[in-house]
Each structure stands twice: as structure tokens, then as C-alpha cells.
N, C-alpha and C positions, 0 to 999 in steps of 0.2 A: 722832399723831406720825408723821412721814414716816421711812421707812427710812434709815439711814446708807448703805447701798449699793443700788443700783439693780438688781443681779443678781448671779450667783454669780462670774462673771468678774472682775468689780471686787472683790467681796469676797476672792477668793483672792489678789488682789496686795497685800493689806494685812493679812490674818490667817494664821495658820500652821496647817496641817492637822497634827492629831496633838497641838497645843498649845492653840490657841483653839478648834478644832472637830474633829469627826470625822463619817464618813460609814459608815453600816452599811448593808449590803445582803445579803439573802438571797433567792434566787430559787427558787421551788417551782413551783405551779400557774401556768399563764397566764391563768386566769379571773379571778382576784382579787389585788389588791396591797393591803397595809395600809401606809400611809405617814404619817409624822409629819415634816414639813419644819421643825418649829420645836421639836426634842426638846432633851434635855438641860437646860441652865439657861436657855434661851430661853422655853419655855412648859412649866415643870416638870411632868412626869407623863406628858406625850403620847407620848414614845418608849417608855416602859416599858409603857404600855397597847397601843400598836401592835405592839410585840414580842410581847406575851401573846397578843392577838387573832390574829395571824399564826400562831404556833405553828410547827410543821413543815409544816403543810399548805398554807399561803397565802404568798405572797411578802411581803417586808418591805423597806422602806426608812425610814432615819432620818437626818436632818441635825441633829446635836446640838452644843449650844454647851458649851465645856469651861471657860470663864474662870471665875475666882473672883468676878468680878463684871463688869457691863458686858456680859452675853450678849445683851441686847437689840440691841446693835449688829450682832449676826449675823441679824437678822430679815428675810427678803426675802419680800415679799408673795407670795401664792399665785399671781397672774397673771403673775409676772415671775421665778419660780424656775425657773433654767435649768442646775443643776448636771447634768453630763453623765450620770452613773450614774442619777440620777432619770429623766432624759429617756429613757435607754435602757429602764428598766423599764417605763415607761408605754408605750413603743412596741411592746411585746410582751405587755401585759396587757389583758384585755377591759375590766375595770372597776377603777378605783382608789377606795378609800376612805380618806379622810384624817381624821386626829384632831388637833385643834387646841386650844390653851387661850384661853378669853375671859376677860377681865379688865376690861372696862368696866363701869360701873354701870349695869345694866340691871334694870329690874323682873322679877320672876319668875325670878331666876337659876336655872339648871338646865343642861340640855343644848340646844344650839341646832342644828336640822337643817337642812342646806342641801344643794346639789349638784342635778345634773339627773336623777338617777336617782330619780324620784319613787316608783316601785314597790318598789324595795329600801328607799328611806327610809322609806316608809310602814310596812314590815315591821320595820325598826329601831325605830321609834317605838313600835309595838305591844309588841315586845319587852322595850324599855327601860322602858315604863310599867307592863308587868306585873311589872317588878321595882322598882318604887316610884321610878323616876326621873323627873323633870318634864323634858318635851320641849316645844320651842317653836320657832317660826322666829323668827330674830333680827329686830328692828325696823329695824337697819341694812342696807340692800340691799347694801352693800358687803360685808357679812359673811354672806350667803346662799349663796354659792358657785354663782352661776348663770352666771357668765361662761364661755364655752367654753374659754378659755384657763386657767382655774383649774385647779390641779394635779389636783383630783379628777375633772375632766372629760376628761383628757388620754389617757384609756385608749383602746383601739382602737373601743370602743363609742360613744366620744364623751359618755358620761354617768357619773357617779360620785355617791358621797354624801360630804359633809362634816359632820363632827360637831364642834362648838365646846363644850368642856366649861368651864364656869365655875370660876374659882379656888374657890369654896366647895366645888363637886363634887368637885374634885380633892384638896382637903384631907382630904376623908372616905375617899379611896382610899389614902393612905399615912400612916405614922406622922407625917411632916411633908413639906413640899415641898422640902426642903433634900437635896442629893446623897445624905447618909446616910439621911435619913428615906425616901427613894424606893426604898431596898433593903428596906423593910419594908411591903409592901401589906397592906390590910385586906380585910374581907369585902366591902365595898362594891366594892373594885377587882375582885374575883372575880366578883361579881354583874354588873357591866358586861361584863367579858371573856366571860363565860358567855352572856349575852343575845345579844352581837353574833355570837358564834360558832355559837349555835344558829341564828340566821338563815342565815349562810353556808353552814351544812351541810344546810339543808332545801330540799327542792324548791321552786320559785317558787310553785307552787299551794298549798302548806300555810299556813295562817295560825297566828298566834300568839295564846294567848288572853290577855286583859287582866286587871287586877285593879284594886283601888282604892288611892289614897295615892300620894305621891311625894316624894322627896328635894328 
């Protein structure tokens, strides 16, 4: 399905800030930013995860849908997201890591790894698999985050990581994916957050031990 709005400028002419959507920004380190451009009701659970991964140590950005219904109207694809505060944060951040919600019917649902930062992506894969998450490359090239203009690759390094979480995995992370349910994260939520934060806090040379099984 194509987006209703081609970019943020057009969206902002038809939707009301603080009523239909909101923007959350927290600047910390210039090394990493954790970003969810489809947060709130657009791809439920993604902004909560990005916020928790960022904590107080890493920069955070979220564009959240606040509508009671129809939040899909607020989806702007990653290569065309041009909200000014998002662009500003990317311009002063070395590497951007984005968290998305995947909802297509794909064999082997789990977490789909993308982006141009293959080194950090590989470390994310090892850490997530060590915590029993299934990690794949998405079969759809358009959802692999390899475009230079994708949000995850717009940091000053020109390369970042995109994580697409299936709806099934996100359901395991909260009491439910409703607005109220997302205020009650589960052990799976914290397992994901800890795995990603452990990678971001380790020197690049350190490896993450693997284990068996996956969600």
C-alpha cells in the first residue's frame, strides 16, 4: 500500500501536531541515535522500544501516531522522511539505528536486519540470537534498508542499522499492542533492549556469545 502523504511537509498541512501525531526528541551522544519514525499507533511498540534502548546515554527520536484509528495514514516511507527535527538529529549523529514494525506475511517471522552498517548489524544479530530471537534478512529488497537515503543511513557515517520487528515478536513484548497494553512491557521487551544496549556499550572488537533456539 502506498503512503497517503509523500513527505512530512504535506502531512503537516493535513494533520494536527499534538492531536494526530507528536514528535519526541532527546539529544545525548553524537555517536548513536535510536530512531522510530513509525511510532505510536503507526507501527505499535517501536517508539517504546527505541526510547528504552536509547535510555539517557544515546540520542532518541520518535514520530508517533496519536489517532484513535487510521494511524497508517501517518506512515512516511524511510527514504522520504524529511521531518526537520529528524533531519537535524541525523546531521549531528555518527550512526542511526532505526526500529520498525513489520506486518507482511513472511515465512520465518522474527526480526529482519537491514541497513548499510554490516559490522554493527552482525553484532546485533549475534546478541539477539543469543537471547533466542530469530534474525533474518528480509526477502523484500525494499525492506532491507540498503538505500543511501534511508533514515538509518543518513548519519554522518553514511551507514546505519535497520531492525524490522514482526507483529508476532512485538506482541510478545507487551501485554498487548493497544495504547494501554504498550505501557506494560514483558520480559521479552527487556531481553531485546538489553541485547541491543549491550552491543552499543561494547567496544567494536568485542564479540557476543551465541546460544541456541529462537523466538
